N, CA, C and O of each residue as an XYZ file, in Angstrom:
352
protein
N     -28.080     -9.495     -4.758
C     -27.098    -10.164     -4.127
C     -26.653     -9.313     -2.547
O     -26.032     -8.254     -2.645
N     -26.963     -9.777     -1.345
C     -26.797     -8.909     -0.427
C     -25.488     -9.201      0.135
O     -25.017    -10.339      0.130
N     -24.818     -8.058      0.682
C     -23.711     -8.032      1.125
C     -23.373     -8.305      2.456
O     -23.729     -7.585      3.388
N     -22.339     -9.859      2.646
C     -22.074    -10.363      3.602
C     -21.836     -9.665      4.948
O     -21.270     -8.573      4.967
N     -22.318    -10.359      6.255
C     -21.956     -9.241      7.292
C     -20.557     -9.674      7.789
O     -20.066    -10.789      7.612
N     -19.972     -8.608      8.453
C     -18.741     -8.966      9.082
C     -18.456    -10.081      9.617
O     -17.259    -10.358      9.549
N     -19.150    -10.874     10.159
C     -18.939    -11.983     10.361
C     -19.269    -13.543      9.753
O     -19.136    -14.627     10.321
N     -19.680    -13.279      8.580
C     -19.625    -14.179      7.169
C     -18.561    -14.143      6.545
O     -17.973    -15.144      6.136
N     -18.068    -12.591      6.352
C     -17.027    -12.619      5.679
C     -16.190    -12.849      6.074
O     -15.371    -13.305      5.276
N     -15.706    -12.719      7.659
C     -14.680    -13.330      8.699
C     -14.508    -14.982      8.409
O     -13.449    -15.609      8.416
N     -15.726    -15.450      8.177
C     -15.853    -16.929      8.385
C     -15.323    -17.188      6.809
O     -14.520    -18.120      6.771
N     -15.539    -16.691      5.751
C     -15.388    -17.044      4.694
C     -13.991    -16.972      4.387
O     -13.344    -17.882      3.869
N     -13.580    -15.914      4.709
C     -11.544    -15.793      4.702
C     -11.109    -16.356      5.640
O      -9.880    -16.415      5.584
N     -11.669    -16.965      6.792
C     -10.776    -18.098      7.310
C     -10.973    -18.838      6.660
O      -9.888    -19.112      6.148
N     -11.967    -19.656      6.122
C     -12.176    -21.028      5.305
C     -11.207    -20.852      3.882
O     -10.593    -21.774      3.344
N     -11.234    -19.705      3.515
C     -10.522    -19.750      2.121
C      -8.856    -19.838      2.496
O      -8.100    -20.628      1.931
N      -8.503    -19.042      3.373
C      -7.062    -19.194      4.136
C      -7.033    -21.343      4.042
O      -6.242    -22.101      3.479
N      -8.013    -21.556      4.699
C      -7.605    -22.846      5.312
C      -7.613    -23.486      4.064
O      -6.641    -24.187      3.780
N      -8.701    -23.349      3.129
C      -8.188    -23.863      1.663
C      -7.099    -24.012      1.071
O      -6.715    -25.041      0.516
N      -6.505    -22.934      1.159
C      -5.149    -22.500      0.429
C      -3.946    -23.472      0.767
O      -3.264    -24.204      0.050
N      -3.938    -23.162      2.360
C      -2.975    -24.241      2.968
C      -3.035    -25.406      2.835
O      -2.109    -26.215      2.895
N      -4.335    -25.623      2.608
C      -4.269    -27.484      2.321
C      -4.504    -27.662      1.116
O      -5.346    -28.517      0.846
N      -3.838    -26.913     -0.010
C      -4.046    -27.021     -1.340
C      -4.993    -27.420     -1.917
O      -5.024    -27.997     -3.004
N      -5.936    -27.109     -1.151
C      -7.773    -27.590     -1.578
C      -8.640    -26.519     -2.300
O      -9.701    -26.071     -1.867
N      -7.888    -26.095     -3.738
C      -8.652    -25.099     -4.122
C      -8.803    -25.399     -5.591
O      -8.171    -24.703     -6.386
N      -9.441    -26.196     -5.948
C      -9.410    -26.431     -7.629
C      -9.615    -25.499     -8.236
O      -8.690    -25.053     -8.916
N     -10.932    -24.813     -8.238
C     -11.136    -23.787     -9.191
C     -10.602    -22.231     -8.708
O     -10.921    -21.209     -9.316
N      -9.842    -22.251     -7.656
C      -9.006    -20.917     -7.187
C     -10.303    -20.286     -6.894
O     -10.244    -19.115     -7.269
N     -11.284    -20.525     -6.456
C     -12.411    -19.375     -5.383
C     -11.300    -18.873     -4.137
O     -10.808    -17.746     -4.091
N     -11.105    -19.679     -3.418
C     -10.572    -19.343     -2.108
C      -9.379    -18.413     -2.490
O      -9.218    -17.502     -1.677
N      -8.368    -18.431     -3.699
C      -7.421    -17.675     -3.668
C      -8.025    -16.340     -4.245
O      -7.504    -15.278     -3.907
N      -9.257    -16.351     -5.226
C      -9.800    -15.198     -5.641
C     -10.125    -14.156     -4.409
O      -9.562    -13.087     -4.172
N     -11.182    -14.776     -3.710
C     -11.835    -14.030     -2.346
C     -10.460    -13.572     -1.815
O     -10.445    -12.346     -1.927
N      -9.355    -13.990     -1.313
C      -8.451    -13.776     -0.808
C      -7.606    -12.699     -1.194
O      -7.128    -11.981     -0.316
N      -7.379    -12.510     -2.310
C      -7.067    -11.455     -3.364
C      -7.821    -10.217     -3.274
O      -7.379     -9.132     -2.897
N      -9.243    -10.536     -3.735
C     -10.120     -9.550     -3.863
C     -10.439     -8.985     -2.504
O     -11.004     -7.894     -2.424
N     -10.125     -9.630     -1.494
C     -10.352     -8.781     -0.104
C      -8.770     -7.984      0.467
O      -8.628     -7.033      1.235
N      -7.911     -8.674     -0.138
C      -6.863     -7.763      0.075
C      -6.671     -6.268     -1.086
O      -6.209     -5.156     -0.833
N      -7.028     -6.617     -1.903
C      -6.840     -5.346     -2.744
C      -8.640     -4.595     -2.308
O      -8.577     -3.385     -2.529
N      -9.625     -4.870     -1.954
C     -10.369     -3.806     -1.666
C      -9.734     -3.291     -0.457
O     -10.366     -2.290     -0.119
N      -8.692     -3.538      0.414
C      -8.647     -2.735      1.388
C      -7.643     -1.577      0.824
O      -7.520     -0.478      1.365
N      -7.205     -1.839      0.088
C      -6.687     -0.403     -0.159
C      -7.138      0.290     -1.242
O      -6.719      1.432     -1.432
N      -7.995     -0.255     -2.050
C      -9.505      0.385     -2.933
C      -9.986      1.379     -1.957
O     -10.056      2.586     -2.187
N     -10.384      0.679     -0.619
C     -11.107      1.549      0.262
C     -10.898      2.891      0.511
O     -11.723      3.803      0.506
N      -9.164      2.933      0.830
C      -8.506      3.839      1.545
C      -8.422      5.153      0.141
O      -8.547      6.333      0.469
N      -8.228      4.823     -1.209
C      -8.425      5.577     -2.230
C      -9.944      6.109     -2.248
O     -10.100      7.324     -2.372
N     -10.908      5.401     -2.149
C     -11.805      5.965     -1.866
C     -12.504      6.610     -0.712
O     -13.661      7.019     -0.802
N     -11.807      6.689      0.334
C     -12.179      7.491      1.838
C     -11.005      8.660      1.203
O     -11.496      9.762      1.449
N     -10.118      8.785      0.732
C      -9.234      9.983      0.442
C     -10.101     10.797     -0.722
O     -10.448     11.955     -0.489
N     -10.354     10.318     -1.664
C     -11.357     10.701     -2.872
C     -12.551     11.533     -2.084
O     -12.575     12.750     -2.267
N     -13.136     11.181     -1.572
C     -14.473     11.520     -0.478
C     -13.940     12.787      0.655
O     -14.756     13.612      1.066
N     -12.895     12.807      0.966
C     -12.117     13.911      2.192
C     -11.899     14.925      1.041
O     -12.261     16.048      1.392
N     -11.303     14.865     -0.538
C     -10.600     15.667     -1.285
C     -11.878     16.324     -1.691
O     -11.784     17.548     -1.589
N     -12.871     15.975     -2.056
C     -14.002     16.349     -2.564
C     -15.191     17.272     -1.650
O     -16.114     17.990     -2.037
N     -14.837     16.995     -0.632
C     -15.527     17.483      0.431
C     -14.474     19.038      0.941
O     -14.878     20.186      1.123
N     -13.251     18.563      1.040
C     -12.375     19.850      1.447
C     -11.710     20.738      0.129
O     -11.668     21.967      0.180
N     -11.169     19.928     -1.116
C     -10.389     20.737     -2.128
C      -9.596     21.280     -1.890
O      -9.411     22.173     -2.717
N      -8.478     21.253     -0.639
C      -7.229     21.567     -0.206
C      -6.372     20.757     -0.707
O      -6.594     19.658     -1.215
N      -5.173     21.406     -0.540
C      -3.904     20.739     -0.834
C      -3.291     19.552      0.062
O      -2.477     18.841     -0.527
N      -3.520     19.294      1.169
C      -3.296     18.407      2.508
C      -4.682     17.429      1.766
O      -4.366     16.275      2.052
N      -5.861     17.374      1.069
C      -6.655     16.234      0.744
C      -6.231     15.823     -0.737
O      -6.459     14.727     -1.248
N      -5.602     16.849     -1.309
C      -5.198     16.601     -2.641
C      -3.908     15.605     -2.670
O      -3.800     14.713     -3.510
N      -2.992     15.848     -1.707
C      -1.824     15.253     -1.236
C      -2.386     13.746     -0.821
O      -2.073     12.859     -1.615
N      -2.937     13.473     -0.023
C      -3.650     12.337      0.817
C      -4.297     11.569     -0.401
O      -4.211     10.351     -0.245
N      -4.712     11.820     -1.177
C      -5.433     11.506     -2.239
C      -4.362     10.657     -3.467
O      -4.529      9.600     -4.075
N      -3.410     11.512     -3.478
C      -2.558     11.310     -4.393
C      -1.781     10.014     -3.842
O      -1.543      8.970     -4.448
N      -1.425     10.401     -2.415
C      -0.393      9.164     -1.703
C      -1.481      7.963     -1.971
O      -0.843      7.042     -2.479
N      -2.955      7.571     -1.829
C      -3.871      6.382     -1.840
C      -3.658      6.058     -3.046
O      -3.640      4.844     -3.247
N      -3.489      6.724     -3.926
C      -3.633      6.215     -5.343
C      -2.044      5.688     -5.562
O      -2.008      4.494     -5.860
N      -1.003      6.201     -5.493
C      -0.031      5.886     -5.788
C       0.280      4.452     -4.675
O       1.008      3.577     -5.145
N      -0.198      4.272     -3.435
C      -0.036      3.081     -2.906
C      -1.112      1.950     -3.297
O      -1.290      0.835     -2.805
N      -1.713      2.555     -4.256
C      -3.012      1.633     -4.748
C      -2.034      0.857     -6.158
O      -1.641     -0.304     -6.269
N      -1.891      1.899     -6.984
C      -0.773      1.247     -8.038
C       0.232      0.729     -7.519
O       0.383     -0.325     -8.136
N       1.122      0.828     -6.661
C       2.103     -0.143     -5.961
C       1.601     -1.217     -5.704
O       2.065     -2.091     -6.435
N       0.851     -1.584     -4.993
C       0.008     -3.026     -4.662
C      -0.506     -3.599     -6.035
O      -0.163     -4.735     -6.363
N      -1.134     -3.014     -6.661
C      -1.634     -3.821     -7.844
C      -0.335     -3.973     -8.942
O      -0.621     -4.666     -9.919
N       1.082     -3.411     -8.920
C       1.921     -4.181     -9.517
C       2.572     -5.285     -8.734
O       3.196     -6.270     -9.130
N       2.257     -4.855     -7.469
C       3.524     -6.088     -6.594
C       2.649     -6.992     -6.972
O       3.089     -7.774     -7.815
N       1.090     -7.227     -6.495
C       0.283     -8.801     -6.577
C       0.293     -8.869     -8.293
O      -0.269     -9.890     -8.689
N       0.719     -8.154     -9.189
C       0.598     -8.503    -10.317
C      -0.577     -8.365    -11.385
O      -0.736     -8.949    -12.457
N      -1.556     -7.138    -10.564
C      -2.932     -6.717    -11.017
C      -2.366     -5.870    -12.472
O      -1.232     -5.555    -12.834
N      -3.772     -5.672    -13.111
C      -3.301     -4.747    -14.105
C      -3.047     -3.428    -13.821
O      -3.333     -3.101    -12.670
N      -2.558     -2.510    -14.588
C      -2.170     -0.974    -14.456
C      -3.405     -0.473    -13.993
O      -4.429     -0.982    -14.450
N      -3.492      0.500    -13.108
C      -4.333      1.104    -12.722
C      -4.768      2.463    -13.708
O      -5.810      3.118    -13.721
N      -3.477      2.594    -14.541
C      -4.398      3.978    -15.457
C      -5.191      4.104    -16.003
O      -5.617      5.228    -16.268
N      -5.834      2.837    -16.481
C      -7.132      2.741    -17.088
C      -8.166      3.150    -16.349
O      -9.177      3.471    -16.974
N      -8.183      3.235    -15.018
C      -9.139      3.674    -13.785
C      -9.201      5.244    -13.551
O     -10.160      5.928    -13.191
N      -7.982      5.593    -13.840
C      -8.122      7.098    -13.410
C      -7.771      7.936    -14.687
O      -7.798      9.166    -14.645
């Protein structure tokens, strides 16, 4: 399965938002897409911080990684997601 282009993803997200606004999401596909896109944003920050940490292995990079992980945990808890302890 190929990754959508930026334009395709944007169109899908706009359509999903319209579906949710119009309460026309009988199988929760739009809700799932919007939620996963939101969650992907902070997971990408964790990945980026992890990559920097692994390259530098310094205190600053470690602190940035911990901050990103903590933010992701808070967001998961806030949005009703599972506890992230099983990922780390």
